[in-house]
C-alpha positions as CSV (number, residue, x, y, z in Angstrom):
1,M,-61.3,32.8,-4.4
2,R,-64.9,33.9,-4.4
3,R,-66.0,37.3,-2.9
4,R,-67.9,35.6,-0.2
5,E,-64.9,33.6,0.9
6,V,-62.8,36.8,0.9
7,L,-65.4,38.6,3.0
8,A,-65.4,35.7,5.5
9,I,-61.6,36.0,5.9
10,L,-62.0,39.7,6.2
11,A,-64.5,39.3,9.0
12,S,-62.0,37.0,10.8
13,A,-59.3,39.7,10.5
14,A,-61.7,42.3,11.8
15,A,-62.7,40.1,14.7
16,L,-59.1,39.7,15.6
17,R,-58.6,43.4,15.6
18,I,-61.7,44.0,17.7
19,G,-60.5,41.3,20.1
20,R,-57.3,43.1,20.6
21,A,-59.4,46.2,21.5
22,H,-60.7,44.2,24.5
23,A,-63.9,42.4,23.8
24,Q,-65.5,42.8,27.2
25,G,-67.6,45.8,28.1
26,R,-69.3,48.1,25.6
27,A,-70.4,46.9,22.2
28,R,-67.6,47.3,19.6
29,R,-68.2,49.4,16.5
30,I,-67.2,48.4,13.0
31,G,-67.1,50.9,10.2
32,V,-67.5,49.4,6.7
33,L,-66.6,51.4,3.6
34,M,-67.9,49.7,0.5
35,T,-67.1,51.3,-2.9
36,I,-70.2,50.0,-4.6
37,A,-73.8,51.2,-4.5
38,E,-76.1,49.8,-1.8
39,T,-78.4,48.8,-4.6
40,D,-75.7,46.8,-6.3
41,P,-76.6,43.0,-6.6
42,E,-73.4,42.2,-4.7
43,A,-74.2,44.5,-1.8
44,G,-76.7,42.2,0.0
45,P,-74.7,39.0,-0.2
46,R,-71.6,40.9,1.1
47,V,-73.5,42.1,4.1
48,V,-74.9,38.7,4.8
49,T,-71.6,37.0,4.5
50,L,-69.9,39.5,6.8
51,R,-72.5,39.2,9.5
52,Q,-72.5,35.4,9.3
53,A,-68.7,35.2,9.5
54,L,-68.6,37.5,12.5
55,H,-71.4,35.6,14.2
56,A,-69.5,32.4,13.8
57,L,-66.6,34.1,15.6
58,G,-68.8,35.2,18.5
59,W,-69.7,38.7,17.3
60,T,-73.4,39.5,16.9
61,E,-75.1,42.8,16.0
62,G,-77.2,44.1,18.8
63,R,-75.2,42.1,21.4
64,N,-71.5,43.0,21.3
65,I,-71.0,44.8,17.9
66,R,-72.5,47.5,15.8
67,I,-71.8,47.7,12.1
68,D,-72.0,51.1,10.3
69,Y,-72.0,50.9,6.5
70,R,-71.2,53.6,4.0
71,W,-71.7,52.9,0.3
72,A,-69.6,55.0,-2.1
73,S,-70.3,54.0,-5.7
74,D,-68.4,56.9,-7.3
75,L,-65.0,58.5,-6.5
76,E,-66.4,61.8,-5.4
77,S,-68.4,60.2,-2.5
78,I,-65.5,58.1,-1.1
79,R,-63.8,60.7,1.0
80,P,-67.0,62.1,2.5
81,S,-68.1,58.6,3.3
82,A,-64.8,57.9,5.0
83,S,-65.2,61.0,7.1
84,E,-68.7,60.0,8.2
85,L,-67.5,56.6,9.4
86,L,-64.6,58.1,11.3
87,A,-67.0,60.6,13.0
88,L,-68.7,57.6,14.5
89,S,-65.6,56.6,16.4
90,P,-65.3,53.0,15.1
91,D,-63.1,50.4,16.8
92,V,-62.1,49.0,13.5
93,L,-62.6,49.8,9.8
94,L,-63.2,47.5,6.8
95,V,-62.7,48.6,3.2
96,N,-62.7,46.9,-0.1
97,S,-60.8,49.0,-2.7
98,N,-57.6,51.1,-3.3
99,P,-59.5,54.4,-3.4
100,G,-61.4,53.6,-0.3
101,L,-58.3,52.6,1.6
102,A,-56.5,55.8,0.4
103,A,-59.3,57.9,1.7
104,L,-59.2,56.2,5.2
105,R,-55.4,56.4,5.4
106,E,-55.6,60.1,4.7
107,Q,-57.9,60.7,7.6
108,T,-56.6,58.3,10.3
109,S,-53.4,56.6,11.3
110,A,-54.8,55.3,14.6
111,V,-58.0,53.3,13.9
112,P,-57.2,49.7,13.0
113,T,-58.0,49.2,9.3
114,V,-58.5,45.9,7.4
115,F,-58.6,45.9,3.6
116,V,-59.6,43.4,0.9
117,A,-59.3,43.5,-2.9
118,V,-56.6,46.1,-2.7
119,A,-54.0,45.9,-5.5
120,D,-50.3,46.2,-4.8
121,P,-50.7,47.6,-1.2
122,V,-46.9,47.8,-0.8
123,G,-46.4,49.8,-4.1
124,G,-49.4,51.9,-3.2
125,G,-47.7,52.9,0.0
126,F,-50.4,51.5,2.3
127,I,-48.2,49.0,4.1
128,E,-44.5,48.5,4.6
129,S,-44.4,44.8,3.4
130,L,-46.8,41.9,3.0
131,A,-45.0,40.0,5.8
132,R,-45.0,43.0,8.2
133,P,-47.6,45.6,7.2
134,G,-46.8,48.0,10.1
135,G,-48.9,50.9,11.2
136,N,-52.7,50.5,11.6
137,I,-53.4,48.8,8.3
138,T,-53.5,45.1,7.3
139,G,-55.5,42.9,5.0
140,F,-55.6,40.9,1.8
141,T,-54.3,41.8,-1.7
142,N,-55.6,40.3,-4.9
143,F,-53.1,41.7,-7.4
144,E,-49.3,42.3,-7.5
145,A,-47.5,44.4,-10.0
146,S,-46.3,41.5,-12.2
147,I,-49.9,40.6,-13.0
148,G,-49.9,43.4,-15.7
149,G,-47.5,41.3,-17.8
150,K,-49.5,38.2,-17.2
151,W,-52.7,39.8,-18.4
152,L,-51.0,40.7,-21.6
153,E,-49.6,37.2,-22.0
154,L,-53.1,35.8,-21.4
155,L,-54.6,38.2,-24.0
156,K,-52.1,36.9,-26.6
157,E,-53.0,33.3,-25.8
158,I,-56.7,34.0,-26.2
159,A,-56.3,36.1,-29.3
160,P,-52.8,35.5,-31.0
161,A,-53.5,38.0,-33.8
162,V,-53.7,40.9,-31.4
163,T,-51.0,43.5,-32.1
164,R,-52.4,46.8,-30.8
165,V,-53.8,47.0,-27.3
166,A,-55.7,49.9,-25.9
167,V,-54.9,50.4,-22.2
168,V,-57.4,52.2,-20.1
169,M,-56.2,53.0,-16.6
170,H,-56.6,55.3,-13.6
171,P,-53.3,57.3,-13.6
172,E,-53.4,58.3,-9.9
173,T,-53.6,54.7,-8.8
174,A,-50.1,53.5,-8.0
175,A,-51.0,49.9,-8.7
176,H,-52.2,50.8,-12.2
177,R,-48.8,52.4,-13.0
178,A,-47.1,49.2,-11.8
179,F,-49.4,47.0,-13.9
180,L,-48.7,49.2,-16.9
181,G,-44.9,49.0,-16.3
182,A,-45.1,45.2,-16.3
183,A,-47.2,45.2,-19.5
184,E,-44.8,47.7,-21.2
185,A,-41.9,45.5,-20.3
186,G,-43.5,42.4,-21.9
187,A,-45.1,44.1,-24.9
188,P,-42.2,44.1,-27.4
189,S,-41.4,40.4,-27.0
190,R,-45.1,39.6,-27.7
191,G,-45.3,41.9,-30.8
192,V,-47.7,44.2,-29.1
193,V,-48.0,48.0,-29.2
194,L,-49.8,49.7,-26.3
195,A,-52.0,52.8,-26.7
196,V,-52.4,54.1,-23.1
197,A,-55.1,56.5,-21.8
198,G,-55.7,57.7,-18.3
199,V,-59.3,58.2,-17.3
200,H,-61.2,59.2,-14.2
201,D,-65.0,59.0,-15.0
202,A,-67.6,57.8,-17.4
203,T,-67.3,60.9,-19.6
204,E,-63.6,60.4,-20.0
205,I,-64.0,56.7,-20.7
206,Q,-66.6,57.4,-23.5
207,R,-64.3,60.1,-25.0
208,T,-61.3,57.8,-24.9
209,L,-63.1,54.8,-26.5
210,A,-64.5,57.1,-29.2
211,A,-61.0,58.3,-29.9
212,F,-59.6,54.8,-30.1
213,A,-62.4,53.8,-32.5
214,A,-61.5,56.7,-34.8
215,Y,-57.9,55.8,-35.1
216,G,-56.8,55.3,-38.7
217,G,-53.8,54.2,-40.7
218,G,-53.6,50.8,-39.0
219,R,-53.3,52.4,-35.5
220,R,-56.7,51.4,-34.3
221,P,-56.5,49.0,-31.3
222,D,-57.8,45.5,-31.8
223,S,-58.2,44.8,-28.1
224,L,-58.8,46.5,-24.8
225,W,-57.0,46.1,-21.4
226,A,-58.5,47.9,-18.4
227,G,-57.0,48.2,-15.0
228,P,-59.1,47.0,-12.0
229,D,-60.6,50.1,-10.4
230,R,-64.0,51.4,-9.3
231,S,-63.8,54.2,-11.9
232,L,-63.5,51.6,-14.6
233,S,-66.2,49.2,-13.2
234,A,-69.6,48.4,-14.7
235,R,-71.2,51.2,-12.7
236,G,-68.2,53.4,-13.0
237,G,-68.5,53.6,-16.8
238,L,-66.3,51.3,-18.8
239,Y,-68.7,48.4,-19.5
240,R,-71.6,50.7,-19.6
241,S,-69.8,52.8,-22.2
242,H,-68.6,49.8,-24.2
243,P,-70.8,46.8,-23.3
244,Q,-69.5,44.6,-26.1
245,G,-65.8,45.3,-25.4
């Protein structure tokens, strides 16, 4: 599913939450926490898609809703951005990543929160179950734990000669640990050895990749597997550090 389609669904869920908060009377306020830079090429289309989807559902800025955006392109700015949104007393919150959802959950258990592109929300402790999320949080997941094994399987199909896989992950992200567990379970049967490194920022990514490249004695990884996370994204450091990887 394309990002624009996901955002349209997200807008529908947000509209439902707002509707439950009584649509009549004052304009409702939506707080949007996006963990990308406002200058990112994806930022503009996401805003347009969200506005269009809400408008189609009867919610228009300047008439019955106000949308407040915070753009947090690095991990250090996510919690302050979440605090700023909550200080505006939103009726509903929208968020697009595991770190962003974690920051909002830490600071509120009351404001209805809709998430998208969050990996393994049950394993991450965000919701009770996919069928019955519970609490003030609901949304859409794009990955479950078993996908870690599927990624490894796909890698072997693409490059059958691969035997050593460098795994770069964010160790504090519960979903990453689940992905790694699934990959570790499937590695022996596929003749693969995993070299795992936990990273948090561009500096650690660069240092880790340099260390992998320096491995000798047949230990050097011949492929790279990176968990989905803002700290590992193009602007977070991984592809900027290793553009040909």
